[in-house]
N, C-alpha and C positions, 0 to 999 in steps of 0.2 A: 875500139873507138877510133880506128884509123880514119883519117879524112874528116873527122868531126871534132868539135870542142867538147870535152867531157864536162858534165855539170855536177855541182856539189851543193848540198844543203846542210846547214849546221843547226842543230837543235841544242839549246842550252838550258840546263837546270841550275837553280841555286843562285849563288852570290854574285856581287859585282865583279869579283876577281874572275869568276868563270866567264862572265860576259866580256870582260876585257880579253881574256885568253881566246875566246871564240872569235872575236874580231881579228886578233893577230893571226889565228889559224886561217880565217877567211882571206885575209890579205896575202898570206903565203900561198894559198891555193890559186889565187888570181895571178900571182907572179909566175906560177908554173903552168899557166894556160887554161885553167879551169874557168868556167862561167858559173857565177853564183846563182842559186835559186832560193826562193823563200822556203821556210821550214815546211810549209804545207803544199809545196809543189813537187811534181815529179822530177827526180834527179837520178843520175847514175851512181852517185856516192852520197851516203848520209853519214855525217859525223855527229855523234851524240855525246855532249860534254856533260857529265853527270855530277850529281851532288850526293852526299851521304849523311847529311846532318840529321835526318830522321829516317825511320823505317819506311815511312810513306815515300820519301825521296827515292829509296831503292826500288820500291814497287813501281813507281812511275817511270823509272828508267826502262824497266821491262816493257811497260805499256808503249813507250816511245818506239822501241825496237819493233814491236808488233805493228804499230801504226805505219811506220815507214815501209815495212815489208808488204803491207796491204797496198800501199800506194804504188810500189814498184817491186814486185817479187824478185826481179833480177838484179836489183841494186846491191851494191856492196855496203855493208854496215860496219862502221868503225866506232868503237865505244872508248871514250877516254874520261879523265876526271877522277873525282874522289871515290866513287863507287867502284870504278875499274881498278883503282889503286888498292883499295882496302879489301875488296872481295872479287878478285879476278876469276876465281873458280865459279862463283855464282853467276857472273856475267857470261862466262863460257857456256853455261848450261842454258842460256836463253837462245832459243832456236833462231837462226838467221844472223847471228853475230859473226863477222869475218875477221875482225882484228881487235885486240884489246891493248890499249896503251894507258899507262898510269899517269902520274903527275910530274915525272922527272924530265920528260922530253916530248911535250905535247905536239910541238911542231912536226915531229916525225910522222904524224898521221898523213901528211901530204905525200911523203915518199911511199908510205905503206899503201895509200890509195892508188898511186901510179903503178905499183907492183901488182896489185890486185887486178887492175884494168888490163895489164899485160898477160897475167897468168891465169886469171879466172878464179872461180870460187874454190877456196881451200876445203879439204875434208874436215879439218878442225880449225878453229880460230887461232891465229898467232897471238901469243901472250907476251907483251913487252912491258914489264912492270919493274922499274928500277928501285933502288933504295933511296927513299926520300930523306933519310937521316944523314946520308953522306953526299947527296946530289948538290951541285952548285945552283945558284940562281940561273934559271933558263932565260937567256937574252930574248926579249920580245919587244916589239915596238909597233905602234899603230900610227897611221897617218889619217885615217878617216874617223868620223864620229857621227853619231845619230842625233838628229835634231840640232840642238845648240850645245849639248853637253858631251864631254868625253871622260871616260873613266881611264885612269892611268894606274897600272899596277906598279907599286913601288916596293913591295915586300911580299915574300912567301913564307909559309910556315908559322908555327906557333909552339912555344915552349911552355905554355901554361899546361897544367894537368888537371883541368876542371873535371870533376868526377863523372859528369854526365856526357862528356863530349868525345866523339870519335875523330874529330878533325885533325888533331895533332898526329895521329897515326897515319892519316891519309895525306897530310901535307908536309910533315917532317919539321926539321929545325928551322929557325929563323934564317932567311937569306935575303939580303937587301939588294935592290938595284943600285948601282953606283950613282953617286950624286950627279956626275956629269951626264950620265945617260938619262936620268930623270929630267934634268934641265933641258937637254937637247930634244927629248920627246915632247915636252910641254911647249917649248919654243916653236917647234914645228906645227903643233896643233893650233897654237895661237895665230901663227902666220897663215894657217889655212882657214881662219875665220871662227875658230871655236870661242864661244863667249863664256863658257864655264868649264873648269877642269875639276874633277873629283879625284883626289889622291887616295888610293885604296890598297888594301892588302888583307891577308888572312888575319893578321894582328897588326893593323896599320901603324900604331905608335911604336912598335918594336923596330921600325926602320932605323938602321944605323947601329944596332946592337952588335952586329958582326963586322962592322967597319971601324976603321981607326980614326979617331979625332973628330968625329962628326956626330951630331945628335939630331933627333927629329925636329927640334926647334930650329936648328941650323938649316935643315932642308926647307922648312916653311919660309924662313926669311929669304933664302935664295930664290925660291919660286915666286915669292911676293915681288921680287925686284926684276923679274923678267919684263922687258919692254912690251907694252901692249897687253899684258895679262889682264883678263877680266876677273870674274869671280873665281875663287878657289874654295872648294869644299873638301871635307875629309870624310873618309869611311868611318866605320864603327870604331869607337874609342873606349878603352878601359877607363873606368872612373878614377883609378889610381894615378892616371896621367896628370890630373888637374892640380898639381902642386904649385906653390906660389911662384917659383921662378918661371915655370912653363907658361902659366897663365899671364904673368906680367909680360913675357916676350910676345905671345901671340896677340895680346891686346893692342900692341903697337903696329901690327900689320894693317896695311890699307886695303888689301884685296881679299883677305880671308873672310868668308861669309860668316856672319854672326849666328851660326846655326851648327850645333854639334849633336851627333848621335852617340849617346852614352849607353853602353851595353851593361845595364844594371843586373838583370836576371832575377834579382829578388830584392825586396826592401827589408828583409829580416837578416840581422847580423848572424843569427844562429844558422840559418839556411845557407847564407853566403860562406860561412866557415865549412859547412858540410859539402858545399860545392867546390871548396878549395879555391875560391876567388881570392884576389890579392888585396882586398879591402873589406871593410865592414860598412854598415849603413851610415854610421856617423861620419866616417871618413869621406864617403861618397857625397853626403849632403854638404859637408864642408867644402868640397871641390865645386859643387854646383853653386853654392853661395858665393864662392870666390869668383867664379865665372860671371855671375850676375852683377857682382860689384865692379869688376874690371871692364865688362862689356855690357852696359845697361840694356841694349836692345836684344841681347842674345835669346834665342829660342832653342829648346832642347827636345829631342826625340829619344826614344829608348826601346829596349827589349825586356820583356819579363817572361820567365818560365814559371808556370803555376803547376802545383801538384808534384813538386820534387819529392822523392821518397822521404817520409818522416815529417813533411810540412804539416804543422798543426794549424788549427783555427787562429791561434794567436800569431803565428808566423805570417799567415795570409793577411791578417788584419794589419800587421806591420807593413806589409807591402802596399796595401791600400793607403795607409797613412803616409808612407813615403811618397807615393805618387801624388797625393794631394799637396804635400808640402813642396815638392819639386815643380809642380804645375807644368807637366810635360805637354808639349804641343801635340804630340802623337805617340801612341804606345803600340808596339807590336807585341801581341800576347800569344804565347805558345803553351800548349799543354805539354808537360814532360813526356818525352818519348824515350823509351828504353832502347839503348844501343848496346848490342852484344859486345862483351869485352871491356866495358867501362865499369868502374867500381859501383856506380849508382845502380846499374842494371842487376847487380848481384844482391842488392839489399832486399831484406824480407819485409820491409815496412813500406811497400809500394802503396800509393794512394789509389783508391778505387776510381775507375773511370768516371763514374757519375759525379763524384766529388770534384775531380779535375775539371769536368765539363762545367759544373756550376760555378766554380771559382773563376774559370776562364771567362764565362759570360759576365760575371760581376765586374771583373777588372776591365773587360772591354767596354762595358757600359760606363764605368768611371772615366776611361780614356776618352770616350766620345763627349762626355760632359766637360772634361778639362779642355778638350780641343775647342768646343763651342765657346768656353770662357775666354780662351786665348784669342780666338778670332773676334769676339765681341770687343775685347780690349783693343785689338788692332783697328777696328772701325773708328775708334775715337781719334786716331791720327789722321784719318781721311786720305792723305796723299801717301803713295808708296811707289817705289820703282819695281817694275815687273819685267822679267826676262821671259818672253813668250816662247813656248816650245811646240804647241800643237794648235791646229785650226780645223774645226769641223762644224758643219751645219751653221756657219755664220758666227761662230764663237771662238775667240782666241783664248787659250789657257796657258798660264805660266806660273812662275813662282817669284816671290820676293827673295831678297838675300837671306831673310830670316826663315824662309821655307813656308810661308803662307801661300796657299794656292789661290790664284786670282783668275776670274773669267771676265772677259770684256766682249760684248757684241761688237762685231766689226764687219763692214762690207768687204774688206780686203784682208788677206792673211797677214798676221803680224809675226809670223814665225821667225825666230832669231832676232827680233827687235827688242831693244830695251826701252821701255816706255814709262813715263810718269802716269800713274793711274789714280783717279779719285774714286775710292771705294765708297759704296753707299749702302750695301746690305749683305747679310749672310744668308745664303740660300744654297740648298743641295750640297751642303758640306764644304762650301768654298765662299770666298769673298767675291762680290760682283761689283763692277764699276765701269767707268768710262775712261778711255785713253785721252790724256790731255796733251802729251808731248812725246815725240820719238827722240830718244837720246842718241846722238852719234856714237 
């Protein structure tokens, strides 16, 4: 590559933490003189940041390797992330992989790419997978953000031992970004014009567990006090977090968006116990009711797994009932996916695929009905503040602080603008209206 600027494209699977880490990797490549390319463009180097939450995620990682090799057979392919951490031998068997890096030192892919450009294709891929159980928090920081929103990784690792999940083995113990580092990163993003910050992690609410004298609520209060801060959202939260003191403290914050993603997984206390979650259905519902009482405008989204081993018709009915009572704005529904090495995978009472598929369809249909009801209720308010994120074919689309999606026909782009919108109808799964005022 002498005499020319090398190019790199980064392909990302999975969660918001992976998205954040890919952005940090991209910025590190740029600092080292690389030119960024889109994921579907020709590049000299491809970095694939993988997920391993389901078997389908693993399969798709292999597809991505084959896709980029088709795009440029001479390119160097580096694979990092959770699949690389948990199954490096399987990644090494994928034809065309030149370097494998786990989750303990992701930024090292930049130096690895530079070495490959100097030395050429290796006979076998280098495998650099450290111990996630003893690794410290890897310092990362971003300065750029997509559209109007930035994800900021505040925590890595998970010490829950849910019986269906392979992520703790891939991510390791809880490690928190220091409070001062979080505040400095968010302050920089706000100064750069970011209108909404999402604090996220593998187990977001575990932030501070490994630090001395600070709690997650302390962090949220400190971020809320940053001069010029706009909206603050949170990544996925465990329902057990919503205890009286925590809810009371966050209810007093002025910039925390009244929208929370509560990771339920099931509405059956029996299934939750089998999953080894930290709460039962009654405790989770009490937390939801506590939130609604303290923050009347709050909206909730959630995740559910259907077809967990041993899930009975009664268990599934309990999940349907829980969803109705909670009145979720949006539900992400997943059929149980067997993950090798997890206790649930070894159970003999696996649910037939046809049953899982039928239950999934029923819960998705309920989620769509609940979403319609929440949107129709929002229409009664008529006026709302919308932060616009995209503009296409004469339509600006954004979200309220409560996470309602709103579309407005506009002759000019409203991207990154905060506007007062008068909503008038529910159509195509979102609210539609007219912009009345741009808020400075």
